[in-house]
N, C-alpha and C positions, 0 to 999 in steps of 0.2 A: 722434364723439370728435375733437377737432381734436389739432393735433401735440402742442402743450404738454400737453394731458392726458394722452397716452399716456407722455410723457417722466416726467411727474411719477408715474404708476401704476408704469412702469418702477423708478424710484427707490427707491417706497416697499416693492417685491418685493425687491430687493436688500437694502434695509435690513434687512427682516425676516429674511431667511435667511441672514445673516452673521452668522458666528461672534462677531464684536465686539460685536454688539448684545445676545447674553447675556453679555457678560463682568460681572463685578461692578463696581460703581462704585468708583473711588479716594478713599479717605477720608483726609484726612492726619491724622498721629500728633500728638497734642499731650501735653506733658509738663510737670509743674510740679513744680519742686525746689528745694534750697538750693544755693546755689554759693559758694565762697569769694570775698570781695571783695578787690580788688587796692590799695585804700586806703581812708582814713577819710573821704574827701570821698565816696565812693559810700555809705556809711551815714548821713553828712549829708544826702544827697540823698533817700534812702528816707525818713529821719525826718521831714523836710521834706514831702514828697509823702503821708505818712500823717498829718500835723497839718493839711494842707491840706484833704483829705478829710475828717477828722474836724469843721472849721470848717464846710465845705460842708454836711455833714449836720446840723448844729447852727445852720444861719444862718436858718431859720425860727423856731425858739425865740429866737433873740438877737433877731430883729426883732420879736416879740411883747413880749418882756420887758424890752428895754433901749431901747425907742423909745416913742413917742407912740403907736404903732399901737392898743395896749391901750384907751387913753382913747377915742379918736376911734370904732373899730367897735362898743364897748358903746354910746356915745351914739346912734350912726346906728341900731343895731339897737332901741333906746329909741324914737326917731323912728318907726320903722315899726311898731311894737306900739302905740304911742299911736294911731297914726292907724289900727290896724286894717285896713290894706290887704294883710294876708297878705303875699304874696311880692312886692310892689309898694313900692319898686324890688326888682328881683332882688338876689340876694346877690352876683353879680359887680358889679354896680354900686356897692353898697356897700364891698364888699373894694376895688374899684378906687379909689374915691372916698379911701378910707381910706387906701391906700398912696400916692396923690399927696400927700395932706396930711401924711402922716408924712415923706415927702421935702422937703416944703416946711418944715415944722417943724424938721425936723432937718438941715437944710441948713448953718446956722452950725456947728454941733456938727463935721459932717463934713468943712467947709471948714478948720476949725481943725485937724482931724487931718491933713488933707491938707498943709497948710501948714507946720505944727510938725513933724511926725513923717515923712510920705511923702518930701516933696521932699529934706529934709537927708539922710535914709538913702538914697535913689537916688542924691543926688549924692556918698555916701561920706564925708560928714561927720560922722556919729555911727553908732553900732554898731546892732545889731539890739534888745541888750536895751535901749538908752536909747529906740529908735524905739518900743518898744512901751509904755514909760513916758511918753513925750510923747502917743502916741496916746490913752491911757488917762485923762490929766487931764481934757481936754474932756469926756470921756463920764462920769467920775465926777462932775464939775462939774454935768452936767445931772441925772444921776442924784440927787444930793443936794439939789438944789432944789426937786425935785417928790417928794420922801421925807418923811413925817412922823417926827418924831421917834420918837412912841410906837411906830410900827411898826419903827423901826430899833431901839429898845430891846429890842421883842420877841424879834428874832433874836441880839442880842448877848447877852442873858441866857440864853436857851434853849442856845446854843453855850458859855456859860460865858467868855466875850471878857471881859476887863476893860473898863471904862468907858475911851474914847477922847476925848482932850481934841482932837488934830488929824484934820480930816476924813479927810486922807489916810491914816490908819491905818487906816481901816474896811475889812475885807477884801471883796473883790467878791463873794464867796460869800454874804455878809450883806446887801451892798447891793442886789442884783438883786432876791430875793423881797421885801425891804421896799418898795422901789419898786413892784413889780407890785401888791402889795394896797393900797398907797396910790394908784395908778392907778384901782383897780377901785373903792375909796370914792368917789373923785371923779367918775367915770365915775356911778356911782349916784346922786350929788347932783344931778348934771346932768340924768339922766334923771328924776327925781322931779320936779324944776322942769319938765320939759317935758310930764309926764303931767297936771299939775294941770287946765289949761285944758280938755283934751280930757275927764277925767272929769267936769266940770263941763257939758260939753255933753252926755254920756251921761246925766247925773241930769236935767237939763232936758228931755231928748226922752223918758225913760223916765217921768218924772211927768207929763208932758203926755198919752203914750198911755193910761197910767192913767186920768186924768181924763176922758178920752174915751171910756173902755170897750175900748179896743183892746188888750186882753191877748194876742191870739194873734198880733199883729205883732210880729217881733223889734225892739228898739230899735235893735239895731247896725244894723239896714238902714235906719233912717232917719237915725242921726247921722252915718254915713259921709259923706254928701255935705256935711253942714254942717262936719264937721271937715277934710275937704278943702279947702273952701271958705275957710274960718278959716286953714288954714296957708298958702293961696296969696295970700290978702290982706295978710296981715302979712309976707309973703316970708320963709318959715319955713327954707329952706335957707340963706337969706343970714344969718339970725338965728343957727341952730344952727352954724355953720362959723364966725360971727364969734365966738360964744361959746367954742369950743374954742381958736381963736388966741388969744383974749384969756386963757383960762385956763392957758397955756404962759409968760405974759409973766412 
């Protein structure tokens, strides 16, 4: 054994027989309590922090229900189901594409919120309440533009709210669910139009196999290449994305 090995062995023996090696580890004490604040600004800061955490926890719901994300992800899911490609494209690809399309479609709304509300508020020209009101105007306009009157009347009647003449008087808790079910209806209408040509291909392939006596051969196995070929020849992803973008004009 060389000199370095001997020194290492001696060091290990010293550590093992040292009393400090058997000492209990030090654990810091953590205490949680309520203390008296020194001024109202501390209460305001705490409330703002609590509201910020609440908004962050509700951010996924806000993204899904108050933007174009719902319509886009439902239509893309219909495309994959109509092609019968199971997990192709993967869920990560569909969600990522839906997110980027949502950012692209909602960009004018967010730019209006940034220009009309955030910049004046950050420069001290308007108060916080006025900034919230200005920020809600472009979002409310977008929601009203793509909400059906029938869906809006449903929630207004259910809540017992009187009929409003000015769209600005519609409460946000009424407008958001009405917008959500309107988006679902529009998405299913687009999905039905996407399904039709692929159903025709399945019917043609199934009838051809039956006429040839190939009853044991699954029609989906034969129709899948034809559906993928048709989707590629017509540039299907371009048409689907184009139809989605035009549906928000």
